[in-house]
Wavefront OBJ file of the C-alpha trace (Angstrom):
o trace
v 37.492 23.417 -135.691
v 34.533 23.665 -138.054
v 31.022 23.551 -136.627
v 29.522 21.760 -139.610
v 30.154 20.523 -143.128
v 28.943 23.786 -144.702
v 31.559 25.820 -142.835
v 34.263 23.352 -143.829
v 33.198 23.543 -147.460
v 33.110 27.345 -147.389
v 36.598 27.535 -145.870
v 37.953 25.138 -148.501
v 36.440 27.120 -151.401
v 37.584 30.447 -149.931
v 41.116 29.148 -149.658
v 41.000 27.810 -153.209
v 39.699 31.148 -154.543
v 42.497 32.993 -152.727
v 45.156 30.735 -154.201
v 43.725 31.285 -157.695
v 43.196 35.010 -157.155
v 39.575 34.437 -158.052
v 36.502 36.287 -156.811
v 33.984 33.784 -155.570
v 30.341 34.134 -156.532
v 27.210 32.450 -155.291
v 23.917 31.510 -156.860
v 20.623 32.655 -155.455
v 18.990 29.985 -153.312
v 15.918 29.625 -155.452
v 14.232 26.387 -156.498
v 15.179 25.009 -159.881
v 12.496 25.814 -162.439
v 12.591 23.536 -165.499
v 11.849 24.964 -168.934
v 9.225 22.308 -169.612
v 7.493 19.334 -168.025
v 8.397 16.683 -170.583
v 9.918 14.469 -167.917
v 6.581 14.345 -166.069
v 4.104 14.617 -168.935
v 5.622 12.247 -171.505
v 3.518 9.084 -171.774
v 1.161 10.231 -169.041
v -2.449 9.088 -169.163
v -1.648 5.746 -170.751
v -3.274 2.606 -169.366
v -1.252 -0.284 -167.956
v -2.064 -2.260 -171.095
v -0.685 0.530 -173.283
v 2.447 0.855 -171.159
v 2.889 -2.912 -171.343
v 2.696 -2.828 -175.143
v 5.317 -0.076 -175.276
v 7.603 -1.989 -172.913
v 7.204 -5.139 -174.996
v 8.124 -3.360 -178.217
v 11.089 -1.638 -176.616
v 12.277 -4.933 -175.118
v 12.640 -6.361 -178.623
v 14.747 -3.359 -179.566
v 17.183 -4.045 -176.728
v 17.445 -7.798 -177.406
v 15.369 -8.827 -174.390
v 12.724 -11.560 -174.391
v 9.398 -10.295 -173.063
v 6.740 -12.733 -171.905
v 3.341 -11.747 -170.546
v 2.143 -14.395 -168.100
v -0.559 -14.988 -165.533
v 0.101 -15.890 -161.917
v -1.244 -19.379 -162.641
v 1.177 -20.135 -165.483
v 4.174 -18.168 -164.174
v 5.845 -21.259 -162.721
v 5.363 -23.201 -165.956
v 6.780 -20.414 -168.111
v 9.687 -19.859 -165.726
v 10.570 -23.546 -165.921
v 10.421 -23.393 -169.718
v 12.764 -20.395 -169.822
v 15.258 -21.993 -167.431
v 15.256 -25.154 -169.549
v 15.640 -23.154 -172.765
v 18.701 -21.449 -171.281
v 20.340 -24.787 -170.535
v 19.304 -25.291 -166.895
v 22.477 -25.853 -164.876
v 23.139 -23.906 -161.691
v 20.541 -21.294 -160.709
v 20.831 -18.430 -158.237
v 17.948 -16.536 -156.630
v 17.643 -13.936 -153.862
v 16.169 -14.672 -150.458
v 12.821 -13.128 -151.447
v 9.404 -14.031 -150.031
v 7.823 -13.373 -153.436
v 9.151 -16.707 -154.733
v 6.812 -18.417 -152.261
v 4.055 -15.869 -152.835
v 3.991 -16.702 -156.549
v 4.418 -20.471 -156.021
v 7.909 -20.608 -157.534
v 9.577 -22.554 -154.751
v 9.087 -25.922 -156.476
v 10.649 -24.591 -159.673
v 13.739 -23.553 -157.742
v 13.889 -26.858 -155.881
v 13.796 -28.744 -159.179
v 17.158 -27.241 -160.118
v 20.585 -26.873 -158.563
v 19.564 -23.587 -156.946
v 21.604 -21.406 -154.610
v 19.749 -18.888 -152.434
v 21.637 -15.678 -151.673
v 22.811 -15.632 -148.063
v 22.784 -12.552 -145.832
v 25.908 -11.603 -143.914
v 29.396 -10.311 -144.652
v 30.823 -13.759 -143.942
v 28.795 -15.121 -146.886
v 30.115 -12.565 -149.390
v 32.667 -14.867 -151.028
v 30.223 -17.770 -151.242
v 27.550 -15.547 -152.777
v 29.819 -14.071 -155.436
v 31.237 -17.483 -156.282
v 27.723 -18.929 -156.635
v 26.657 -16.045 -158.874
v 29.771 -16.449 -161.011
v 29.089 -20.168 -161.465
v 25.350 -19.781 -162.113
v 23.937 -20.321 -165.564
v 20.665 -18.583 -164.680
v 19.919 -15.775 -162.243
v 16.325 -14.970 -161.294
v 14.985 -11.994 -159.337
v 11.904 -9.834 -158.940
v 12.078 -6.320 -160.324
v 10.468 -3.400 -158.518
v 9.556 -1.386 -161.613
v 9.732 -1.717 -165.375
v 10.236 1.534 -167.294
v 8.107 1.333 -170.439
v 10.003 4.003 -172.382
v 13.323 2.156 -172.320
v 12.307 -1.354 -171.171
v 14.565 -0.828 -168.168
v 14.168 -3.136 -165.189
v 14.665 -1.612 -161.726
v 16.061 -3.960 -159.090
v 16.864 -3.348 -155.428
v 19.641 -4.968 -153.486
v 19.418 -5.843 -149.808
v 21.124 -8.306 -147.441
v 19.339 -11.202 -149.167
v 19.838 -9.929 -152.708
v 23.269 -8.763 -153.828
v 24.312 -6.929 -156.988
v 26.392 -9.832 -158.305
v 23.176 -11.792 -158.775
v 22.263 -9.435 -161.649
v 25.577 -9.356 -163.452
v 27.496 -12.626 -163.095
v 25.114 -15.404 -164.251
v 25.142 -16.330 -167.948
v 21.419 -15.557 -168.288
v 19.131 -13.368 -166.202
v 15.359 -13.562 -165.702
v 13.506 -10.619 -164.143
v 9.925 -10.965 -162.920
v 7.635 -7.991 -162.392
v 3.857 -7.427 -162.024
v 2.255 -5.460 -164.864
v 0.982 -2.927 -162.321
v 4.613 -1.967 -161.680
v 5.205 -0.778 -165.245
v 5.674 3.001 -165.183
v 6.204 5.404 -168.095
v 9.846 6.303 -167.465
v 12.568 6.837 -164.882
v 10.835 9.970 -163.570
v 7.973 7.990 -162.049
v 10.261 5.352 -160.542
v 12.491 7.916 -158.845
v 9.438 9.831 -157.611
v 8.126 6.647 -156.030
v 11.444 6.035 -154.283
v 11.626 9.645 -153.147
v 8.173 9.312 -151.614
v 9.243 6.183 -149.763
v 12.276 7.986 -148.358
v 10.162 10.949 -147.243
v 7.807 8.539 -145.475
v 10.713 6.920 -143.679
v 10.428 3.619 -145.532
v 13.538 1.527 -145.990
v 14.624 0.987 -149.580
v 17.347 -1.142 -151.117
v 20.996 -0.361 -150.469
v 21.541 -0.147 -154.221
v 19.162 0.481 -157.125
v 20.107 -1.078 -160.454
v 18.526 0.187 -163.673
v 19.187 -2.544 -166.246
v 18.219 -2.227 -169.900
v 18.641 -5.664 -171.447
v 21.764 -7.822 -171.718
v 25.201 -6.230 -171.723
v 26.396 -5.091 -175.131
v 29.023 -2.939 -176.759
v 29.665 -1.414 -180.169
v 33.079 0.019 -179.316
v 34.987 -2.070 -181.863
v 34.330 -0.851 -185.415
v 30.738 0.034 -184.422
v 29.752 -3.640 -184.533
v 27.241 -4.456 -181.810
v 28.145 -7.460 -179.693
v 25.622 -8.644 -177.084
v 26.788 -10.277 -173.856
v 30.158 -8.571 -173.470
v 30.504 -7.925 -169.746
v 27.371 -9.374 -168.192
v 24.545 -11.826 -168.893
v 24.334 -13.154 -172.438
v 20.560 -12.808 -172.390
v 17.737 -11.258 -170.400
v 14.131 -12.331 -170.118
v 11.291 -10.307 -168.631
v 8.317 -12.185 -167.191
v 5.503 -9.668 -166.728
v 2.656 -10.916 -164.546
v -0.922 -10.012 -165.341
v -2.253 -8.767 -162.005
v -5.890 -9.693 -162.620
l 1 2 3 4 5 6 7 8 9 10 11 12 13 14 15 16 17 18 19 20 21 22 23 24 25 26 27 28 29 30 31 32 33 34 35 36 37 38 39 40 41 42 43 44 45 46 47 48 49 50 51 52 53 54 55 56 57 58 59 60 61 62 63 64 65 66 67 68 69 70 71 72 73 74 75 76 77 78 79 80 81 82 83 84 85 86 87 88 89 90 91 92 93 94 95 96 97 98 99 100 101 102 103 104 105 106 107 108 109 110 111 112 113 114 115 116 117 118 119 120 121 122 123 124 125 126 127 128 129 130 131 132 133 134 135 136 137 138 139 140 141 142 143 144 145 146 147 148 149 150 151 152 153 154 155 156 157 158 159 160 161 162 163 164 165 166 167 168 169 170 171 172 173 174 175 176 177 178 179 180 181 182 183 184 185 186 187 188 189 190 191 192 193 194 195 196 197 198 199 200 201 202 203 204 205 206 207 208 209 210 211 212 213 214 215 216 217 218 219 220 221 222 223 224 225 226 227 228 229 230 231 232 233 234 235 236
């Protein structure tokens, strides 16, 4: 009986090496030292306005609509986007930020399904997401370099909400725009070290689904939402 996972792993690798008549080797237990600091230094020192401009430009390159809004006109712009996408069924997560940003009335004005927590609601949730014309959720971070939206899933916010609706709208405060994936993962790592609870799944989504597999012809909306819209809220 093995005392721990390390002993079990060692025994497995020893046995494998014996079968292959191979002399095992081990690497020194030293910290990884990168050759440069590009991942941490690239785009550092930029203001939130500058990061926002980069994210906006990159969003156009990945076929994503980018709208800079204020808290006061967020509801109006959201309604306009939903209408432009054809209204129909809407799905949203069970997220207190919809009330915080006065978006409850917008949701109530449409045939809106709110994601339900609980394993017994799984089928209903997926079916609602599959039938939805528009999905709406708050992003946790927006990566300026690639215009990638970071979304967390939790009992009130499942992954299907991002991928099954025909159109997807992501809302994020401008203060949550970070240079690149390095800063987002550092923030999550810090939360884990502090014992904070984070989402059960982190989705890094860069625009609507697309593929150029067939004759190198880009087709947008292949295996996910046909369109994506970012609503970036001015914090001031």
